[in-house]
Biopython code that builds the backbone (N, CA, C, O; Angstrom):
import numpy as np
from Bio.PDB.StructureBuilder import StructureBuilder

atoms = [
    (1, "MET", "N", (2.850, 17.462, -2.675)),
    (1, "MET", "CA", (2.904, 16.020, -2.866)),
    (1, "MET", "C", (3.924, 15.689, -3.940)),
    (1, "MET", "O", (3.941, 16.283, -5.018)),
    (2, "GLU", "N", (4.745, 14.755, -3.626)),
    (2, "GLU", "CA", (5.697, 14.274, -4.605)),
    (2, "GLU", "C", (5.049, 13.153, -5.402)),
    (2, "GLU", "O", (4.675, 12.121, -4.845)),
    (3, "ARG", "N", (4.921, 13.355, -6.680)),
    (3, "ARG", "CA", (4.297, 12.351, -7.545)),
    (3, "ARG", "C", (5.013, 11.009, -7.432)),
    (3, "ARG", "O", (4.369, 9.960, -7.388)),
    (4, "ASN", "N", (6.330, 11.040, -7.385)),
    (4, "ASN", "CA", (7.091, 9.798, -7.302)),
    (4, "ASN", "C", (6.833, 9.065, -5.996)),
    (4, "ASN", "O", (6.803, 7.834, -5.972)),
    (5, "ASP", "N", (6.642, 9.816, -4.893)),
    (5, "ASP", "CA", (6.354, 9.174, -3.606)),
    (5, "ASP", "C", (5.044, 8.404, -3.688)),
    (5, "ASP", "O", (4.967, 7.261, -3.236)),
    (6, "TYR", "N", (4.024, 9.012, -4.253)),
    (6, "TYR", "CA", (2.720, 8.364, -4.370)),
    (6, "TYR", "C", (2.854, 7.047, -5.136)),
    (6, "TYR", "O", (2.366, 6.009, -4.689)),
    (7, "HIS", "N", (3.503, 7.097, -6.267)),
    (7, "HIS", "CA", (3.646, 5.899, -7.104)),
    (7, "HIS", "C", (4.527, 4.845, -6.425)),
    (7, "HIS", "O", (4.258, 3.647, -6.519)),
    (8, "TYR", "N", (5.569, 5.299, -5.747)),
    (8, "TYR", "CA", (6.448, 4.367, -5.037)),
    (8, "TYR", "C", (5.666, 3.617, -3.959)),
    (8, "TYR", "O", (5.715, 2.389, -3.893)),
    (9, "PHE", "N", (4.945, 4.361, -3.115)),
    (9, "PHE", "CA", (4.215, 3.724, -2.026)),
    (9, "PHE", "C", (3.087, 2.837, -2.549)),
    (9, "PHE", "O", (2.813, 1.784, -1.974)),
    (10, "ARG", "N", (2.442, 3.248, -3.616)),
    (10, "ARG", "CA", (1.379, 2.430, -4.216)),
    (10, "ARG", "C", (1.957, 1.113, -4.731)),
    (10, "ARG", "O", (1.371, 0.050, -4.525)),
    (11, "GLN", "N", (3.103, 1.186, -5.397)),
    (11, "GLN", "CA", (3.752, -0.022, -5.904)),
    (11, "GLN", "C", (4.196, -0.921, -4.764)),
    (11, "GLN", "O", (4.029, -2.138, -4.835)),
    (12, "ARG", "N", (4.760, -0.336, -3.710)),
    (12, "ARG", "CA", (5.201, -1.133, -2.565)),
    (12, "ARG", "C", (4.014, -1.822, -1.898)),
    (12, "ARG", "O", (4.121, -2.973, -1.473)),
    (13, "GLU", "N", (2.881, -1.119, -1.807)),
    (13, "GLU", "CA", (1.678, -1.740, -1.240)),
    (13, "GLU", "C", (1.290, -2.976, -2.054)),
    (13, "GLU", "O", (1.039, -4.045, -1.497)),
    (14, "GLN", "N", (1.244, -2.818, -3.360)),
    (14, "GLN", "CA", (0.882, -3.939, -4.231)),
    (14, "GLN", "C", (1.888, -5.081, -4.109)),
    (14, "GLN", "O", (1.503, -6.250, -4.075)),
    (15, "ASP", "N", (3.168, -4.744, -4.043)),
    (15, "ASP", "CA", (4.204, -5.768, -3.893)),
    (15, "ASP", "C", (4.018, -6.550, -2.597)),
    (15, "ASP", "O", (4.078, -7.779, -2.597)),
    (16, "GLU", "N", (3.792, -5.841, -1.499)),
    (16, "GLU", "CA", (3.633, -6.507, -0.206)),
    (16, "GLU", "C", (2.411, -7.416, -0.197)),
    (16, "GLU", "O", (2.448, -8.497, 0.390)),
    (17, "ARG", "N", (1.327, -6.986, -0.844)),
    (17, "ARG", "CA", (0.138, -7.842, -0.914)),
    (17, "ARG", "C", (0.431, -9.107, -1.736)),
    (17, "ARG", "O", (-0.044, -10.193, -1.406)),
    (18, "ALA", "N", (1.205, -8.956, -2.791)),
    (18, "ALA", "CA", (1.579, -10.120, -3.599)),
    (18, "ALA", "C", (2.470, -11.064, -2.797)),
    (18, "ALA", "O", (2.303, -12.281, -2.866)),
    (19, "TYR", "N", (3.420, -10.510, -2.035)),
    (19, "TYR", "CA", (4.279, -11.347, -1.190)),
    (19, "TYR", "C", (3.441, -12.083, -0.150)),
    (19, "TYR", "O", (3.695, -13.251, 0.145)),
    (20, "ALA", "N", (2.447, -11.400, 0.400)),
    (20, "ALA", "CA", (1.579, -12.028, 1.403)),
    (20, "ALA", "C", (0.832, -13.217, 0.807)),
    (20, "ALA", "O", (0.689, -14.255, 1.453)),
    (21, "GLU", "N", (0.363, -13.063, -0.415)),
    (21, "GLU", "CA", (-0.362, -14.162, -1.069)),
    (21, "GLU", "C", (0.530, -15.383, -1.278)),
    (21, "GLU", "O", (0.067, -16.521, -1.208)),
    (22, "LYS", "N", (1.805, -15.135, -1.534)),
    (22, "LYS", "CA", (2.737, -16.228, -1.814)),
    (22, "LYS", "C", (3.335, -16.835, -0.555)),
    (22, "LYS", "O", (3.857, -17.950, -0.587)),
    (23, "ALA", "N", (3.262, -16.110, 0.548)),
    (23, "ALA", "CA", (3.898, -16.576, 1.782)),
    (23, "ALA", "C", (3.194, -17.829, 2.302)),
    (23, "ALA", "O", (1.967, -17.872, 2.396)),
    (24, "GLN", "N", (3.971, -18.827, 2.632)),
    (24, "GLN", "CA", (3.416, -20.055, 3.186)),
    (24, "GLN", "C", (3.337, -19.990, 4.708)),
    (24, "GLN", "O", (2.509, -20.661, 5.324)),
    (25, "ASP", "N", (4.190, -19.193, 5.295)),
    (25, "ASP", "CA", (4.232, -19.034, 6.742)),
    (25, "ASP", "C", (3.248, -17.944, 7.175)),
    (25, "ASP", "O", (3.263, -16.840, 6.630)),
    (26, "LEU", "N", (2.402, -18.250, 8.144)),
    (26, "LEU", "CA", (1.378, -17.310, 8.594)),
    (26, "LEU", "C", (1.989, -16.031, 9.170)),
    (26, "LEU", "O", (1.461, -14.940, 8.953)),
    (27, "THR", "N", (3.083, -16.157, 9.893)),
    (27, "THR", "CA", (3.736, -14.976, 10.461)),
    (27, "THR", "C", (4.258, -14.064, 9.354)),
    (27, "THR", "O", (4.110, -12.844, 9.429)),
    (28, "ALA", "N", (4.860, -14.649, 8.340)),
    (28, "ALA", "CA", (5.362, -13.865, 7.208)),
    (28, "ALA", "C", (4.207, -13.199, 6.469)),
    (28, "ALA", "O", (4.299, -12.035, 6.079)),
    (29, "ARG", "N", (3.122, -13.943, 6.280)),
    (29, "ARG", "CA", (1.949, -13.389, 5.600)),
    (29, "ARG", "C", (1.417, -12.166, 6.352)),
    (29, "ARG", "O", (1.122, -11.133, 5.751)),
    (30, "ARG", "N", (1.303, -12.301, 7.661)),
    (30, "ARG", "CA", (0.820, -11.179, 8.469)),
    (30, "ARG", "C", (1.761, -9.983, 8.389)),
    (30, "ARG", "O", (1.308, -8.840, 8.323)),
    (31, "ALA", "N", (3.054, -10.236, 8.393)),
    (31, "ALA", "CA", (4.033, -9.155, 8.302)),
    (31, "ALA", "C", (3.895, -8.413, 6.974)),
    (31, "ALA", "O", (3.936, -7.184, 6.939)),
    (32, "HIS", "N", (3.733, -9.155, 5.896)),
    (32, "HIS", "CA", (3.568, -8.519, 4.590)),
    (32, "HIS", "C", (2.265, -7.721, 4.519)),
    (32, "HIS", "O", (2.237, -6.626, 3.957)),
    (33, "LEU", "N", (1.200, -8.262, 5.080)),
    (33, "LEU", "CA", (-0.068, -7.527, 5.082)),
    (33, "LEU", "C", (0.018, -6.278, 5.947)),
    (33, "LEU", "O", (-0.571, -5.250, 5.612)),
    (34, "ASP", "N", (0.740, -6.359, 7.046)),
    (34, "ASP", "CA", (0.940, -5.184, 7.896)),
    (34, "ASP", "C", (1.692, -4.097, 7.136)),
    (34, "ASP", "O", (1.325, -2.923, 7.183)),
    (35, "MET", "N", (2.747, -4.501, 6.439)),
    (35, "MET", "CA", (3.504, -3.525, 5.646)),
    (35, "MET", "C", (2.641, -2.946, 4.532)),
    (35, "MET", "O", (2.717, -1.751, 4.247)),
    (36, "ALA", "N", (1.827, -3.776, 3.904)),
    (36, "ALA", "CA", (0.934, -3.300, 2.844)),
    (36, "ALA", "C", (-0.011, -2.235, 3.397)),
    (36, "ALA", "O", (-0.255, -1.221, 2.744)),
    (37, "GLU", "N", (-0.541, -2.462, 4.596)),
    (37, "GLU", "CA", (-1.441, -1.476, 5.202)),
    (37, "GLU", "C", (-0.713, -0.176, 5.519)),
    (37, "GLU", "O", (-1.275, 0.909, 5.369)),
    (38, "ARG", "N", (0.518, -0.286, 5.949)),
    (38, "ARG", "CA", (1.302, 0.926, 6.226)),
    (38, "ARG", "C", (1.550, 1.723, 4.940)),
    (38, "ARG", "O", (1.444, 2.950, 4.929)),
    (39, "TYR", "N", (1.875, 1.021, 3.877)),
    (39, "TYR", "CA", (2.047, 1.701, 2.595)),
    (39, "TYR", "C", (0.727, 2.292, 2.111)),
    (39, "TYR", "O", (0.707, 3.394, 1.563)),
    (40, "ALA", "N", (-0.368, 1.576, 2.307)),
    (40, "ALA", "CA", (-1.679, 2.078, 1.893)),
    (40, "ALA", "C", (-2.019, 3.376, 2.633)),
    (40, "ALA", "O", (-2.589, 4.299, 2.052)),
    (41, "GLU", "N", (-1.670, 3.434, 3.896)),
    (41, "GLU", "CA", (-1.913, 4.656, 4.668)),
    (41, "GLU", "C", (-1.108, 5.824, 4.092)),
    (41, "GLU", "O", (-1.608, 6.945, 3.996)),
    (42, "ARG", "N", (0.114, 5.556, 3.719)),
    (42, "ARG", "CA", (0.933, 6.612, 3.095)),
    (42, "ARG", "C", (0.309, 7.061, 1.784)),
    (42, "ARG", "O", (0.285, 8.255, 1.486)),
    (43, "VAL", "N", (-0.191, 6.126, 1.007)),
    (43, "VAL", "CA", (-0.853, 6.446, -0.257)),
    (43, "VAL", "C", (-2.056, 7.347, 0.000)),
    (43, "VAL", "O", (-2.263, 8.336, -0.703)),
    (44, "ARG", "N", (-2.847, 6.998, 1.014)),
    (44, "ARG", "CA", (-4.034, 7.814, 1.330)),
    (44, "ARG", "C", (-3.650, 9.231, 1.735)),
    (44, "ARG", "O", (-4.351, 10.181, 1.386)),
    (45, "THR", "N", (-2.561, 9.388, 2.458)),
    (45, "THR", "CA", (-2.164, 10.729, 2.884)),
    (45, "THR", "C", (-1.589, 11.545, 1.725)),
    (45, "THR", "O", (-1.627, 12.775, 1.756)),
    (46, "LEU", "N", (-1.063, 10.875, 0.716)),
    (46, "LEU", "CA", (-0.480, 11.578, -0.429)),
    (46, "LEU", "C", (-1.480, 11.823, -1.555)),
    (46, "LEU", "O", (-1.265, 12.692, -2.400)),
    (47, "ALA", "N", (-2.562, 11.065, -1.569)),
    (47, "ALA", "CA", (-3.530, 11.178, -2.660)),
    (47, "ALA", "C", (-4.247, 12.518, -2.595)),
    (47, "ALA", "O", (-4.591, 12.986, -1.509)),
    (48, "PRO", "N", (-4.473, 13.135, -3.738)),
    (48, "PRO", "CA", (-5.226, 14.395, -3.760)),
    (48, "PRO", "C", (-6.674, 14.145, -3.351)),
    (48, "PRO", "O", (-7.215, 13.071, -3.613)),
    (49, "PRO", "N", (-7.305, 15.131, -2.711)),
    (49, "PRO", "CA", (-8.701, 14.940, -2.334)),
    (49, "PRO", "C", (-9.582, 14.752, -3.561)),
    (49, "PRO", "O", (-9.333, 15.337, -4.615)),
    (50, "VAL", "N", (-10.601, 13.939, -3.410)),
    (50, "VAL", "CA", (-11.525, 13.662, -4.505)),
    (50, "VAL", "C", (-12.689, 14.648, -4.388)),
    (50, "VAL", "O", (-13.308, 14.776, -3.332)),
    (51, "ALA", "N", (-12.970, 15.332, -5.482)),
    (51, "ALA", "CA", (-14.084, 16.285, -5.492)),
    (51, "ALA", "C", (-15.393, 15.520, -5.544)),
    (51, "ALA", "O", (-15.506, 14.502, -6.228)),
    (52, "ASN", "N", (-16.376, 16.018, -4.818)),
    (52, "ASN", "CA", (-17.714, 15.384, -4.843)),
    (52, "ASN", "C", (-18.408, 15.707, -6.148)),
    (52, "ASN", "O", (-18.534, 16.869, -6.536)),
    (53, "ALA", "N", (-18.849, 14.677, -6.806)),
    (53, "ALA", "CA", (-19.594, 14.862, -8.063)),
    (53, "ALA", "C", (-21.076, 15.011, -7.734)),
    (53, "ALA", "O", (-21.652, 14.221, -6.986)),
    (54, "ILE", "N", (-21.657, 16.018, -8.299)),
    (54, "ILE", "CA", (-23.095, 16.261, -8.054)),
    (54, "ILE", "C", (-23.857, 16.098, -9.344)),
    (54, "ILE", "O", (-25.077, 16.257, -9.364)),
]
sb = StructureBuilder()
sb.init_structure("model")
sb.init_model(0)
sb.init_chain("A")
sb.init_seg("    ")
for serial, (resi, resn, name, xyz) in enumerate(atoms, 1):
    if name == "N":
        sb.init_residue(resn, " ", resi, " ")
    sb.init_atom(name, np.array(xyz, "f"), 0.0, 1.0, " ", f" {name:<3s}", serial, name[0])
structure = sb.get_structure()
């Protein structure tokens, strides 16, 4: 895992969600949310597995 990739995709996800909130056009809002979800998926694939706490 590239540490920079994780942080880049996480930041892009947050940026896209912020753009979606500001978008006045519904189509633009949906596009930004779609991109945010795509970035979120990349973040999930790059994130290290979480150990179960017992």
